[in-house]
C-alpha positions in Angstrom: -20.3 12.5 -1.9 -22.1 15.4 -3.6 -20.6 16.4 -7.0 -18.1 19.2 -6.7 -19.9 21.9 -8.7 -22.9 21.6 -6.4 -20.6 21.7 -3.3 -18.9 24.8 -4.6 -22.1 26.6 -5.3 -23.6 25.7 -1.8 -20.4 27.0 -0.2 -20.6 30.2 -2.2 -24.2 30.8 -1.3 -23.6 30.1 2.4 -20.8 32.7 2.4 -23.1 35.2 0.8 -25.8 34.4 3.4 -23.3 34.9 6.2 -22.3 38.3 4.8 -25.9 39.4 4.6 -26.6 38.3 8.1 -23.5 40.2 9.4 -24.7 43.4 7.7 -28.5 43.6 8.2 -28.7 47.4 7.9 -27.1 47.4 4.4 -29.5 44.7 3.2 -32.6 46.0 5.0 -34.4 47.2 1.9 -33.3 44.5 -0.5 -35.4 41.6 -1.8 -32.6 39.1 -1.1 -33.0 37.5 2.4 -31.1 34.8 4.2 -34.1 32.6 4.2 -34.4 32.8 0.4 -30.7 31.7 0.1 -31.3 28.9 2.5 -34.2 27.6 0.4 -31.9 27.5 -2.6 -29.2 25.7 -0.6 -31.7 23.2 0.7 -32.9 22.5 -2.9 -29.3 22.0 -4.1 -28.5 19.7 -1.2 -31.6 17.6 -1.9 -30.9 17.2 -5.6 -27.2 16.5 -4.8 -28.3 13.7 -2.4 -30.7 12.3 -5.0 -27.8 12.3 -7.6 -25.5 10.6 -5.1 -28.2 7.9 -4.4 -28.7 7.4 -8.2 -24.9 7.1 -8.7 -24.6 4.5 -5.9 -27.5 2.5 -7.4 -25.9 2.8 -10.9 -22.6 1.6 -9.6 -24.2 -1.4 -7.9 -26.1 -2.2 -11.1 -23.0 -1.9 -13.2 -21.1 -4.2 -10.8 -23.9 -6.7 -11.2 -23.8 -6.4 -14.9 -20.1 -7.0 -15.0 -20.5 -10.1 -12.8 -23.3 -11.4 -15.1 -21.2 -10.6 -18.2 -18.2 -12.6 -16.8 -20.5 -15.5 -16.0 -22.1 -15.3 -19.4 -18.8 -15.0 -21.3 -17.5 -18.1 -19.4 -20.7 -20.0 -20.3 -20.5 -18.9 -24.0 -16.8 -19.9 -24.1 -17.7 -23.3 -22.7 -20.5 -23.8 -25.2 -18.3 -22.7 -28.1 -15.6 -25.2 -27.1 -18.1 -28.0 -26.8 -19.6 -27.1 -30.2 -16.1 -27.1 -31.8 -15.5 -30.6 -30.2 -18.9 -32.0 -31.3 -18.5 -30.7 -34.9 -14.8 -31.5 -35.3 -15.8 -33.8 -38.2 -17.6 -31.0 -40.0 -15.9 -27.8 -39.0 -17.9 -25.9 -41.8 -21.0 -26.4 -39.6 -19.6 -24.1 -36.9 -20.9 -21.1 -38.9 -24.4 -22.3 -37.9 -23.4 -21.6 -34.3 -22.0 -18.1 -35.2 -18.5 -19.4 -34.7 -16.0 -18.3 -37.3 -13.0 -20.7 -37.7 -10.0 -19.1 -39.4 -7.8 -22.1 -38.8 -7.8 -25.4 -37.0 -8.3 -24.8 -33.3 -5.7 -27.4 -32.5 -3.1 -25.2 -34.2 -4.0 -22.0 -32.3 -1.6 -20.7 -29.7 -2.2 -18.3 -26.9 -1.3 -14.6 -27.5 2.3 -13.6 -26.6 2.3 -9.8 -27.2 2.4 -7.5 -24.2 -0.3 -4.9 -24.9 -0.1 -1.2 -24.2 -3.2 0.4 -22.7 -3.9 4.1 -22.4 -6.5 6.3 -20.7 -8.0 9.7 -21.4 -11.1 11.6 -20.2 -14.3 11.0 -22.1 -15.5 13.8 -24.2 -18.3 14.7 -21.8 -15.9 14.9 -18.9 -17.5 11.9 -17.2 -15.5 8.7 -17.1 -12.5 7.5 -19.1 -11.9 6.3 -22.6 -9.9 3.0 -22.1 -7.9 1.8 -25.1 -5.4 -0.9 -25.8 -3.1 -1.7 -28.7 -4.5 -4.3 -31.2 -3.3 -8.0 -31.1 -4.1 -10.1 -34.2 -4.0 -13.2 -32.1 -6.7 -12.0 -29.7 -10.3 -13.2 -29.6 -11.0 -11.1 -26.6 -9.3 -8.4 -24.4 -9.6 -9.1 -20.7 -9.4 -6.0 -18.4 -8.7 -5.7 -14.7 -9.3 -2.5 -12.6 -8.1 -1.3 -9.2 -8.6 1.8 -7.0 -5.5 3.5 -5.6 -5.4 4.4 -1.9 -3.6 7.7 -2.6 -4.6 9.6 -5.8 -1.2 11.3 -5.9 0.7 8.0 -6.2 1.2 6.5 -9.6 3.8 3.9 -8.7 1.8 1.9 -6.1 -0.4 -0.5 -8.0 -3.4 -1.7 -5.9 -5.1 -5.1 -6.0 -6.5 -5.6 -9.5 -9.8 -7.3 -10.0 -11.6 -8.6 -13.1 -13.4 -5.7 -14.8 -14.6 -6.8 -18.2 -13.8 -8.9 -21.3 -14.5 -7.4 -24.7 -13.7 -7.9 -28.4 -13.2 -4.1 -28.8 -9.9 -2.4 -28.3 -11.6 0.7 -26.8 -14.5 1.4 -24.5 -15.8 4.0 -22.1 -15.8 3.4 -18.3 -18.3 5.7 -16.7 -18.1 4.1 -13.3 -15.5 6.7 -12.1 -15.5 9.0 -9.0 -13.7 12.3 -9.4 -10.6 12.7 -7.4 -9.9 8.9 -7.2 -7.0 7.3 -9.1 -8.0 4.2 -11.1 -5.6 1.6 -12.4 -6.2 -0.6 -15.5 -4.3 -3.5 -17.1 -5.2 -5.7 -20.0 -4.2 -8.9 -21.7 -5.2 -10.7 -24.9 -7.0 -14.0 -24.8 -8.2 -16.6 -27.2 -9.4 -20.2 -27.1 -5.8 -21.4 -26.6 -5.2 -19.3 -23.5 -4.2 -15.8 -22.3 -1.3 -13.6 -23.1 0.9 -11.6 -20.6 -0.6 -8.8 -18.6 0.3 -5.3 -19.6 1.8 -2.7 -17.3 -0.9 -1.0 -15.2 -1.8 2.5 -16.3 -3.7 5.0 -14.1 -5.6 8.3 -14.2 -7.5 10.7 -12.0 -10.5 12.6 -13.2 
């Protein structure tokens, strides 16, 4: 769907064109003609379609990136766990793998804190700044995302799917379509397991 500001401009120009065509005598000696307006509209429609195609391609590529990230994170977690097991006799060697060990892995417990996520529009008006409260027991923060069927409803939580895992408590999600309500929830995870899911929060841009 073409971005709203282009749709609004095309609608405005077509209304002006219609007015000119209904009053040919008034506009007989003017340099503005319906054909000129139509040329502008055609250009706007063309660039709007190109932008839509690029957005669709970007969304597909972002989805692929998220899938590869999830697979890569899983593989990295597996390798880290194996390294910890192999080097259990010399835990100081884990630093050679880029693994920082604050305490014995056997004593680590999964997070128990319920996190509190929040959403706000990005500074450029495109996408959301997604944030969660900090959990000292977390190695990673795992996010799920869902799309609401009705943008006006905040109490009906849709099916939530894995979105991303990150060590950061805040990130920007640019994969957002205006007028659609998006839901997010988060939980803390570490090598011992995962904490409870937060309540889902939602926002419409």
